[in-house]
C-alpha positions as CSV (number, residue, x, y, z in Angstrom):
1,M,0.0,0.2,0.1
2,L,1.5,3.5,-1.4
3,F,0.8,6.5,1.3
4,A,1.9,9.9,0.1
5,C,3.1,12.2,2.6
6,V,1.6,15.7,2.6
7,P,2.5,18.3,5.4
8,V,-0.5,19.1,7.8
9,Y,-1.2,21.7,9.6
10,A,-4.2,23.2,12.3
11,Q,-4.5,19.3,13.5
12,K,-5.6,20.4,17.1
13,A,-7.2,23.5,18.0
14,P,-5.0,25.5,20.1
15,A,-3.9,24.6,23.4
16,A,-5.4,27.5,25.6
17,P,-8.0,30.4,25.6
18,D,-5.8,33.2,27.1
19,H,-3.6,33.5,23.8
20,P,-3.2,33.4,20.0
21,W,-2.7,30.2,18.5
22,D,1.0,30.3,17.2
23,V,1.2,29.1,13.2
24,N,4.7,28.4,13.6
25,T,4.1,25.6,15.2
26,S,2.5,24.5,12.1
27,T,4.2,22.4,9.2
28,Q,3.1,24.9,6.5
29,Q,2.5,28.5,6.6
30,V,-1.0,29.4,5.7
31,K,-0.2,32.4,2.7
32,A,-2.0,34.8,0.3
33,P,-1.3,34.6,-2.9
34,P,0.9,36.8,-4.7
35,R,-0.9,40.5,-5.8
36,P,-1.3,40.1,-10.0
37,A,0.2,42.4,-12.1
38,P,-1.5,45.4,-12.9
39,A,-3.1,45.8,-16.6
40,V,-1.4,49.0,-17.0
41,T,2.0,50.1,-15.4
42,L,1.4,53.9,-14.1
43,D,4.6,56.4,-15.0
44,P,5.2,58.2,-11.8
45,V,6.2,61.4,-13.4
46,K,2.7,61.7,-15.7
47,I,0.1,63.5,-14.4
48,Y,-3.2,61.2,-14.6
49,T,-7.0,62.7,-15.3
50,L,-9.4,61.2,-14.3
51,P,-10.8,59.4,-17.3
52,E,-7.2,57.6,-17.8
53,L,-8.0,56.4,-13.9
54,V,-11.4,54.9,-14.6
55,D,-10.0,53.1,-17.6
56,L,-7.5,51.6,-15.3
57,A,-9.3,50.5,-12.1
58,E,-12.3,48.9,-15.1
59,H,-9.2,46.9,-16.6
60,N,-7.5,46.3,-13.2
61,N,-10.3,46.1,-10.9
62,P,-11.4,42.3,-9.4
63,D,-14.7,43.2,-9.0
64,T,-15.2,43.5,-13.0
65,R,-13.8,40.1,-13.4
66,V,-15.8,38.6,-11.1
67,S,-18.7,40.1,-12.7
68,W,-17.9,39.4,-15.7
69,E,-17.1,35.6,-15.1
70,S,-20.9,35.7,-13.8
71,A,-22.3,36.8,-17.1
72,K,-20.0,34.2,-18.8
73,A,-21.6,31.2,-17.0
74,R,-25.2,32.8,-17.4
75,A,-24.3,32.5,-21.4
76,A,-23.6,28.8,-20.4
77,D,-26.2,28.6,-18.9
78,L,-28.4,29.6,-22.2
79,G,-26.5,27.5,-24.4
80,I,-27.4,24.7,-22.0
81,S,-31.4,25.3,-22.2
82,K,-31.3,25.8,-25.8
83,S,-29.4,22.5,-26.6
84,T,-33.1,21.0,-25.4
85,L,-33.9,21.5,-28.7
86,Y,-31.9,19.5,-30.8
87,P,-31.9,15.8,-30.3
88,T,-28.9,14.0,-28.7
89,L,-26.6,11.4,-30.6
90,A,-24.8,8.9,-28.9
91,A,-22.1,6.1,-30.2
92,V,-22.2,3.4,-28.2
93,V,-20.8,0.0,-28.4
94,L,-21.9,-3.4,-26.5
95,A,-20.3,-6.5,-26.1
96,N,-21.2,-9.5,-24.1
97,T,-20.4,-12.9,-23.4
98,S,-22.6,-15.3,-21.5
99,R,-22.5,-19.3,-21.0
100,S,-25.4,-21.3,-20.1
101,G,-27.0,-25.2,-19.9
102,V,-29.9,-25.4,-23.1
103,F,-32.2,-28.3,-22.2
104,F,-32.0,-30.0,-25.2
105,G,-33.6,-33.9,-25.0
106,P,-32.3,-36.0,-22.2
107,L,-29.4,-33.9,-20.6
108,F,-28.5,-30.3,-20.7
109,V,-26.1,-28.6,-22.9
110,R,-24.0,-25.9,-22.5
111,Q,-23.3,-23.4,-24.9
112,T,-21.4,-19.8,-25.2
113,V,-22.5,-17.1,-26.5
114,E,-20.6,-13.7,-27.4
115,A,-21.5,-10.3,-29.5
116,Y,-20.2,-7.5,-30.5
117,A,-22.3,-4.2,-31.8
118,P,-21.5,-1.1,-32.5
119,T,-24.9,1.0,-32.8
120,L,-25.8,4.6,-32.7
121,A,-28.1,5.8,-30.3
122,V,-30.8,8.8,-30.6
123,D,-33.3,10.8,-28.5
124,Y,-35.2,13.6,-28.9
125,A,-37.9,15.4,-27.1
126,I,-40.4,16.0,-30.3
127,F,-43.1,17.7,-27.6
128,D,-42.5,19.2,-24.5
129,L,-43.7,23.0,-24.0
130,Q,-40.9,23.6,-20.6
131,R,-38.0,23.9,-23.0
132,S,-39.4,26.9,-25.0
133,Q,-39.6,29.2,-21.7
134,E,-36.5,27.3,-19.4
135,I,-34.8,28.4,-22.6
136,A,-36.4,32.0,-21.6
137,I,-35.9,32.0,-18.1
138,S,-31.9,31.5,-18.9
139,R,-32.1,34.2,-21.0
140,D,-33.4,36.7,-18.7
141,Q,-30.9,35.6,-16.0
142,L,-28.3,36.4,-18.9
143,L,-29.9,39.7,-19.1
144,A,-29.9,40.2,-15.8
145,A,-26.1,39.6,-15.3
146,N,-25.6,41.6,-18.2
147,F,-27.2,44.5,-16.5
148,Q,-25.2,43.6,-12.8
149,F,-22.2,44.1,-14.9
150,N,-22.8,47.2,-16.1
151,D,-23.8,48.5,-12.5
152,T,-20.3,47.2,-10.8
153,H,-18.7,49.3,-13.5
154,R,-20.9,52.1,-12.5
155,K,-20.0,51.3,-9.0
156,I,-16.2,51.2,-9.8
157,I,-16.8,54.6,-12.1
158,F,-18.4,56.4,-9.4
159,S,-15.7,55.0,-6.3
160,V,-12.7,55.8,-8.5
161,M,-14.4,59.6,-9.2
162,D,-15.1,59.8,-5.0
163,A,-11.7,58.7,-4.0
164,Y,-10.0,60.9,-7.0
165,Y,-11.8,64.3,-5.6
166,R,-11.0,63.3,-2.1
167,L,-7.5,63.1,-3.0
168,L,-7.6,66.3,-4.7
169,D,-9.3,67.9,-1.6
170,T,-6.5,66.8,0.3
171,K,-3.8,67.8,-2.0
172,G,-5.8,71.1,-2.0
173,L,-5.9,71.7,1.9
174,Q,-2.2,70.9,1.8
175,E,-1.6,73.7,-1.0
176,A,-3.5,75.9,0.6
177,A,-1.6,74.9,4.5
178,E,1.4,75.9,2.6
179,A,0.1,79.1,1.5
180,N,-1.5,80.1,4.7
181,L,2.1,79.1,6.2
182,K,3.9,81.5,4.0
183,N,1.5,84.2,4.9
184,A,2.1,83.4,8.4
185,Q,5.9,83.5,7.9
186,T,5.3,86.7,6.0
187,V,3.2,88.0,8.6
188,R,5.8,87.0,11.8
189,E,8.9,88.5,9.3
190,A,7.3,91.4,9.1
191,A,6.8,91.8,13.2
192,E,10.4,90.9,13.8
193,A,11.0,94.1,12.0
194,R,8.7,96.6,13.0
195,L,10.3,94.6,16.8
196,Q,13.6,96.3,15.8
197,N,12.9,99.7,14.2
198,G,10.8,99.6,17.6
199,L,7.6,99.8,16.0
200,A,6.1,96.8,17.3
201,T,5.8,95.0,20.8
202,L,7.1,91.6,21.8
203,P,3.4,90.2,22.5
204,D,3.4,91.1,18.4
205,V,6.6,88.8,17.0
206,L,5.2,86.2,19.5
207,E,2.0,86.2,18.7
208,S,3.0,85.8,14.9
209,R,5.2,82.9,15.9
210,S,2.1,80.8,17.4
211,A,0.4,82.0,14.4
212,E,3.6,80.7,11.8
213,A,3.7,77.3,14.6
214,Q,-0.2,76.8,13.7
215,A,-0.5,77.1,10.1
216,D,2.7,74.3,10.1
217,Y,0.7,71.9,12.2
218,D,-2.3,72.4,10.0
219,L,0.0,71.8,7.3
220,Q,1.6,68.5,8.6
221,A,-1.9,67.4,9.0
222,A,-2.8,68.1,5.5
223,I,0.4,65.9,4.2
224,G,-1.0,63.1,6.1
225,A,-4.4,63.1,4.6
226,T,-3.4,63.3,1.4
227,E,-0.8,60.5,1.6
228,I,-3.7,58.3,3.0
229,A,-5.9,59.5,0.0
230,Y,-3.7,58.1,-2.5
231,G,-3.6,55.0,-0.6
232,D,-7.4,55.0,-0.8
233,L,-7.8,55.7,-4.5
234,A,-4.8,53.2,-5.5
235,T,-7.2,50.5,-3.7
236,S,-9.9,51.7,-6.2
237,L,-7.8,51.3,-8.9
238,G,-7.0,48.0,-8.1
239,I,-3.2,48.9,-7.6
240,S,-1.1,48.9,-4.2
241,P,-0.8,51.8,-2.2
242,L,3.0,51.7,-2.5
243,T,2.7,52.7,-6.3
244,T,3.9,56.1,-7.3
245,F,1.6,58.2,-9.3
246,N,0.3,62.1,-9.5
247,V,-2.9,63.4,-10.3
248,E,-4.0,66.8,-11.4
249,S,-4.4,69.9,-8.9
250,I,-8.3,70.8,-8.3
251,H,-7.5,74.4,-9.6
252,D,-6.6,73.1,-13.1
253,I,-10.2,71.8,-13.5
254,K,-13.0,74.1,-14.7
255,M,-15.5,74.5,-12.1
256,P,-18.7,73.6,-14.1
257,D,-21.4,76.6,-13.7
258,Q,-24.6,75.0,-13.9
259,I,-26.8,71.4,-13.8
260,V,-27.7,70.9,-17.1
261,D,-30.6,68.5,-16.7
262,T,-33.9,69.3,-14.2
263,V,-34.2,67.3,-11.2
264,E,-37.2,65.4,-13.3
265,K,-35.2,65.1,-16.2
266,S,-32.8,63.6,-14.2
267,I,-35.0,61.4,-12.4
268,D,-36.9,59.4,-15.9
269,K,-33.0,59.1,-16.8
270,A,-32.5,57.3,-14.1
271,L,-35.4,55.0,-14.2
272,A,-34.7,54.6,-17.9
273,Q,-31.1,53.7,-17.7
274,R,-29.8,52.4,-14.4
275,P,-28.6,49.0,-14.3
276,D,-30.0,47.9,-10.9
277,L,-33.6,48.3,-12.0
278,L,-32.9,47.0,-15.5
279,Q,-31.2,44.1,-13.6
280,R,-34.7,43.7,-11.1
281,V,-36.5,44.2,-14.4
282,A,-35.1,41.2,-16.4
283,E,-35.4,39.2,-13.2
284,L,-39.0,39.9,-12.7
285,R,-39.3,38.4,-16.5
286,A,-37.4,35.4,-15.6
287,T,-40.0,35.2,-12.6
288,Q,-42.8,35.5,-15.2
289,A,-41.0,32.4,-17.4
290,E,-41.0,30.4,-14.2
291,V,-44.9,30.3,-13.9
292,S,-45.3,29.7,-17.8
293,S,-42.7,27.0,-16.9
294,A,-44.7,25.6,-13.6
295,K,-48.1,25.7,-15.7
296,R,-46.9,23.6,-19.0
297,A,-45.5,21.2,-16.6
298,Y,-49.2,19.7,-16.5
299,A,-49.1,19.1,-20.1
300,P,-47.9,15.7,-21.7
301,K,-44.1,15.0,-23.1
302,L,-43.9,13.2,-26.3
303,T,-40.2,12.0,-27.0
304,F,-38.0,9.9,-29.4
305,S,-36.0,7.5,-29.0
306,G,-33.8,4.7,-31.3
307,Q,-30.6,2.6,-31.8
308,G,-29.4,1.1,-35.3
309,G,-26.2,-0.6,-35.6
310,D,-24.5,-4.0,-36.5
311,V,-24.4,-6.9,-34.8
312,R,-22.2,-10.0,-34.7
313,A,-22.6,-12.8,-32.7
314,Y,-20.4,-16.3,-32.0
315,G,-21.9,-19.3,-30.3
316,K,-20.1,-22.6,-29.2
317,Q,-22.2,-25.7,-27.7
318,Y,-20.8,-28.4,-26.2
319,P,-20.0,-31.8,-25.6
320,T,-20.6,-33.9,-28.5
321,P,-20.6,-33.0,-31.3
322,N,-18.2,-29.5,-30.4
323,T,-19.4,-27.0,-33.0
324,G,-19.3,-23.4,-32.9
325,V,-20.7,-21.1,-35.5
326,T,-20.4,-17.2,-36.2
327,S,-23.0,-15.7,-37.7
328,P,-22.7,-13.4,-40.1
329,T,-23.2,-9.3,-39.3
330,L,-26.6,-8.1,-38.9
331,Q,-28.3,-5.0,-39.2
332,A,-30.4,-3.8,-36.0
333,W,-32.0,-1.6,-34.6
334,D,-34.8,-0.5,-32.5
335,A,-37.1,3.1,-32.5
336,E,-39.6,4.0,-29.8
337,L,-42.0,6.5,-29.1
338,N,-42.7,7.4,-25.6
339,L,-46.0,9.4,-24.9
340,S,-45.5,10.4,-21.3
341,W,-48.5,12.7,-19.2
342,T,-48.0,12.8,-15.1
343,L,-51.8,12.5,-13.7
344,F,-50.7,12.6,-10.2
345,D,-47.2,13.8,-8.9
346,G,-48.2,14.2,-5.0
347,L,-48.9,18.1,-5.4
348,A,-45.0,18.9,-6.8
349,R,-46.2,20.8,-10.1
350,E,-49.0,22.9,-7.5
351,N,-46.4,23.7,-5.3
352,R,-43.6,24.7,-7.7
353,L,-46.8,26.8,-9.0
354,A,-47.7,28.5,-5.9
355,K,-44.0,29.0,-5.7
356,A,-43.0,30.6,-9.2
357,K,-45.8,33.3,-8.1
358,A,-44.7,33.9,-4.8
359,D,-41.2,34.8,-6.6
360,Q,-42.8,36.7,-9.2
361,K,-44.8,39.0,-6.8
362,Q,-41.6,39.2,-4.7
363,A,-39.6,40.6,-7.8
364,E,-42.5,42.7,-8.7
365,A,-42.4,44.2,-5.5
366,T,-38.6,44.6,-5.5
367,I,-39.0,46.4,-8.4
368,D,-41.5,49.4,-7.2
369,A,-39.1,49.2,-4.1
370,T,-36.0,50.1,-6.1
371,R,-37.9,52.3,-8.4
372,D,-39.3,54.5,-4.9
373,Q,-35.2,54.1,-3.8
374,I,-34.1,55.3,-7.2
375,E,-36.0,58.3,-7.1
376,N,-35.2,59.7,-4.0
377,Q,-31.7,58.7,-4.5
378,V,-32.1,61.1,-7.2
379,W,-33.5,64.1,-5.6
380,S,-31.4,63.8,-3.0
381,A,-28.4,63.8,-5.3
382,Y,-29.7,66.7,-7.2
383,S,-30.5,69.1,-4.1
384,T,-26.8,68.0,-2.7
385,A,-25.4,68.6,-6.1
386,R,-27.4,72.2,-6.5
387,T,-26.2,73.3,-3.0
388,A,-22.5,72.7,-3.4
389,L,-22.8,74.8,-7.1
390,R,-24.4,78.0,-4.7
391,Q,-21.9,77.3,-1.9
392,Q,-18.7,77.0,-4.6
393,R,-19.9,80.2,-6.2
394,A,-20.0,81.9,-2.5
395,A,-16.3,80.6,-1.4
396,A,-15.2,82.2,-4.5
397,A,-16.2,85.5,-3.8
398,L,-15.3,84.8,-0.4
399,L,-11.7,83.8,-0.9
400,E,-11.6,87.0,-3.8
401,S,-12.7,89.1,-0.6
402,A,-10.0,87.5,1.8
403,T,-7.6,87.8,-0.5
404,E,-7.6,91.6,-0.5
405,S,-8.5,92.4,2.4
406,Y,-5.1,90.5,4.2
407,N,-3.3,92.3,0.9
408,A,-4.8,95.4,2.6
409,A,-4.1,95.1,5.8
410,L,-0.7,93.7,5.5
411,E,0.2,97.0,3.9
412,S,-1.5,98.5,6.2
413,Y,0.6,97.2,8.8
414,N,3.5,97.6,7.4
415,Y,3.1,101.9,7.2
416,G,2.0,101.7,10.7
417,V,-2.0,102.2,10.1
418,R,-3.2,98.3,11.2
419,S,-2.7,96.8,14.5
420,Q,-1.1,92.8,14.8
421,I,-4.0,91.8,15.7
422,D,-5.6,92.9,12.6
423,V,-3.2,91.3,10.3
424,V,-3.5,88.1,12.2
425,S,-7.1,88.7,11.8
426,A,-7.4,88.7,7.9
427,Q,-4.6,86.1,7.5
428,K,-6.7,83.7,10.1
429,T,-10.3,84.6,7.8
430,L,-7.5,84.8,4.5
431,A,-6.6,80.2,5.6
432,D,-10.0,79.8,6.1
433,A,-11.2,81.4,2.9
434,R,-8.8,78.8,1.1
435,T,-10.4,75.8,3.1
436,A,-13.7,76.7,2.3
437,D,-13.1,77.2,-1.7
438,V,-11.2,74.0,-1.9
439,T,-13.5,72.1,0.0
440,A,-16.5,73.8,-1.5
441,R,-14.5,73.1,-5.3
442,T,-14.4,69.0,-4.2
443,Q,-18.0,68.8,-3.0
444,L,-19.3,70.7,-6.0
445,L,-17.2,67.7,-8.2
446,T,-18.0,65.1,-6.2
447,G,-21.9,66.0,-5.9
448,L,-22.1,66.0,-9.5
449,A,-20.0,62.9,-10.3
450,A,-23.0,61.2,-7.2
451,L,-25.8,62.5,-9.4
452,A,-24.0,61.0,-12.3
453,Y,-24.1,57.7,-10.9
454,Q,-27.5,58.0,-9.1
455,T,-29.2,58.7,-12.8
456,G,-26.9,55.9,-14.5
457,D,-24.8,58.5,-16.7
458,L,-21.3,57.4,-15.1
459,L,-22.0,54.4,-18.0
460,Y,-21.6,56.6,-20.7
461,V,-19.5,59.9,-19.6
462,K,-16.6,59.0,-17.6
463,S,-16.4,62.9,-16.2
464,P,-18.5,65.6,-15.1
């Protein structure tokens, strides 16, 4: 007896409940498979735009492959269902041998018969009302899988857009923090120069230094947030967070000045093209076909089966005289028509029909719930985008006003007209205005992306 020796681990439970199991005691470590190479290699020098990263995610994100394989499996199911429309042809080779005692006269004569018969066998369902409905069920399930595949792309596109805009937001906040730090340094240098000339006090200098330290603290926090946002975007792309790549600045993106569609048109578009709703409709059609299939199970079925081929046999008898004979090759065939009609099956057909009808009602209710949910999602996304549009306009005006105020306050301070408190206050207002401008820009872009996601437009336009 041959045994194969292979490493086996986790043969026993952990020794005690008060500490983790020591994986080093196993003979083989459990390791995750290596990450597959990305479909596209990123250039660490190039500045990538949003459409380019969306294309990368669609090629590289594993979720798209999962949905794709599911759709391919449903397509294979449809092919299996359609195959029932054709006859089944099989090549069969029959070989047998038998030995028996044949009663002949006053004694039994032993005889041996051997036969060899290559044949072709045919089976064909001539009349079966359920076949067409099984094909319809498979066709609608494939349609639902295709819509699910599209919905996966819709979700991945929005996931990349959301992570991309969050990265632009953190980068914009980092740039704003760097500008705030420079302004704080300028104010501190002006205060120190005025102190040397006897025009300022030490508390003024200390206050400007404190403001500079606060600006530096805010900058370090912004840098950390940017690093995290890079990792989040890389994960959405299906690549390692260690991958180096660059994206554009949020200030290089032109801000939209209006929402093209009305809320009513946006809702109508969502109800017409949202793949998750269309998937529910395809699933409803499949349940309707299941109801029809369950009803047609009450009908009779007519099938044909037959086989034909050559038969060659050899026979031998014993004892005396010892004779043996080989038959000539004979053509043999067999054909059969079978009409079957199930009259009673323990109410199995009735229960299948009841289940199919319940599934149909459930699918109808699911569509109603999904439709209501979509309308509410589009309404909420539209309101959010419209609010973000107004806030972005207000933030732009605030930044322009705060910049002018800071420049005027700093110039007046250098001439001795304004106090240190006025300059620091103007500097803080400008810092807040920069942050508000970046945040408002990001909220507008994210809001428009969310509206396109809810209406299904992301499948057709990958950037706002």
